[in-house]
N, C-alpha and C positions, 0 to 999 in steps of 0.2 A: 587846239594846240597852236602855238605860235610857231611858224617856220623860221628857223634859224636861217640869217642871210648877212653874212660878213659886209656884203656890199653896201646895206642898208646902214651899217654901223659908219662906214666911210663916208657915205652921202650925209648922213647925219652931222657928222663932224665938219664937213665942208659947208654945209647950207645953214646949219643950226636952226632947224625949222621949230615952230612953237609945239608941234604935235607929231610923232613919228606912229603911223598905223602899219604894223607888219602884216603880211600875208598869214592866214590861219588856215588849218585843215582840221576835220573832225574825224578821228579814227575812232570806230565803235567795234566793241568785242562781240562776236556773234558766235554761239556756241550752241551745240544740240544736234549735229548732224550724224546720222548712223545709216548703215545700208538700209535702204528701202525708203528713205526720207521722201523720194519722189513719189511714192504711193501713200505717204502719210505717216510712215514708221517714225517713232521717237517724237521730236517736235516737228518734224517734217514740214509740212506746209508753212508754218510759222517761221521756221528756218530760212526756207526759201523765199517767203515775202520779205525778210528783213535784208537778204542778199539783193533782191530785186530793187531796192531803194538806194542801194550805194552807187556810187560813181566808179569805183574801182575795188578790186578784191586784193588784199593781202593774205596769202595762205602760208600761215606757220607750219613748218615742217620739222619734226624732231630728227635731228642728224647727230645724235651723241649716244653713247651706250653708259647706263648707269643702273647696276641691278638693284639698287634700292628705289628707282622709279620704275614702276611696272607700267608696260604699255598695254593698252586695252587690247591689242591683237596678239600680246604675247612675244613679240620681236620688233626690233628697230627695222623699220623698212620705209623710207620717206617716199620712194616712187610708188609703193603700194599705197600708202596713206594718201598720196595725191590722186591717184587713179580711183579710189574710192569716192572721193569728192566729186572729181570730174564725172564720174558715171552718173552720180545723182543729178548733177546739174544739166548733164547732157541729156538724160532721159525726160527731164521737165522741159527742156527747150525743145526737144522732139514733139512732145505733146503740144506744145504752143504753136510749133511751126506747122504740124499737121492741121492743126485747127485753123490757122489763118490761110492755108492753102486752100481748103474745103471753101472758105469764104471767098477768096480772090480769083479762083481757078476760071470761073464761068465769066467774070468781067474780063479776064485776060485773053480769054479764047474769043471773045466777040470782037475784040480789038478796038472797042470804043473808049476806053480808057488806058491811056499811054503809062500811067503810073502803075495801073494794075497789072499790066504786062511786065514792067520791070521788076516789080515787087515779087511778082509769081517766079520770076527767073531768080531772083536772090533767095527766095524761099526754097525752090528746089536744090539749089546749091548748098544751102544750109542742111536740107535735109539729107543729102547725099553725105555730107561730111559727118553728121551726127550718127547716122546709121553704121559709119565706119569707126565710131569711137572717137572722133576728132571734135574739139570744141569749135564753135562758130567764129572764133578770133583767127583761125588757121585758114578761113576762106578769104582769097583776095578780092577786094573790091575794086571795080575799074576807074570809079570817079567820085567827086564829092556829091553828085546826085544819089549815086547808090549807097554812098556813107550815110546820106542823111535818112534814106528809106530804111536802111538796116537799123540805124539808131532808133528809130521810132518804134521796133519791134521789141526793145527792152529785153533782149535775150541775156540769159545769166552767163554763158559761156563766151559773149561777145565783148564782156566788159575787160578793160585792161587789167593784168594780173601781175603781181609781184610775188614771186616764192621766197618767203624769210626761212632761211635755214638756221635754225637754232642749234648750235655746236656747243662742244665743251671748251674750257678756257684755253687748252693748248692749240685748239684749231680756229680761234678766234680771227687770226691775222691771215692765215692761208688756205683755211677750210679742211676738208678732209675727203674720204672715199665715198661717205654719203653724199657731200655736196656735189661731188663730181658725177655721182649717178644721177642726182636732180638735174644737173646741166644737161646731160646726154638725153633724159627723158622730155626736157621741155625745148630743145634744140629748135623744133619747126613751130613752136607755139607764138612766137613774137612776146614773149613774156620776159621779165627781168627776175635777177637773183640777188638777194641781199644776205650776207654771212653776218650772223649777230650770236654773240654767247649771252643768254639771258642772266646767267649767274655774275658774270662781270658787270651787266647793266645794273643788277641789285646792288652790288658792292659799291659802285659809283654813286647810285642814289642815296646811299647812307653817308657819303662824303659831305661835309658843310660847306666848304669854300670851292670856289672855280679852280684856285691855285692847286688845291689837293686833289681835284679831279683831273686836272691836267697832268699832275706827276704821275697819277696812278696809270693814265693811258700811256704815258711815255715809257713807264716800266713794262707795260704790256705790248710794247712796240706798236701801238694804235694811234693814229693822229686825231680822230674823232670819236665820240662815243657811239654805240650802235643806234641809240635812240635818236640823235642828232641825224644821222644818215638814214634812219627809217622814216622820219618826219619829212626830210628833203626829198627822199624818193617816192613817198606816197604823194606828195604835192605834185611832182613831176610827172606822175602818172595821169593827172586829171587834165583833162582838155579845157 
């Protein structure tokens, strides 16, 4: 997906280059997570393996009421839905962390390998957080060296995350109570939130011209489409 950037249009007009190559980002749809995925339920390990290959996570949460669209758990509760996913990822990370601790603990204790000692310390901090039901991204790292060691662990809950709140049309501009509950729930996570109305995006996609799309957005009180904001925000998550 091409990352929309108005600055590029300005530069193109000033410099008139022979070729313009915009930044791109690949967004993939990963589905199939159920309770027990960390133990192989549902698509389980396949789902977790797909997430491990990504650089960031966009977690779409239902934040609207509609009796015609049944929720798999019987009620709309985005915080609960978030916590279900978190729990499965945290359980898998805890398994990974405990396995790595078993491998590096002896090296760390002998004191001959400085990196092993530092890695062991990071792993212990991650283990403590995971056992408290917290994601690894909530653990503060002290310097670039620790960040590099942590990055090489490829932990699922250490990936940058953005929660995409899918709201009803009336809530597209200001959000709603569900969105506020999500904000409260992720306050200590170092995560971003994006509010988007999928129904509006579907309607915009059916319009043929740029002018029609802009008029539609103005009528809704929006400056940019949710898709544009989503692509830009997803790109900004990447290091």
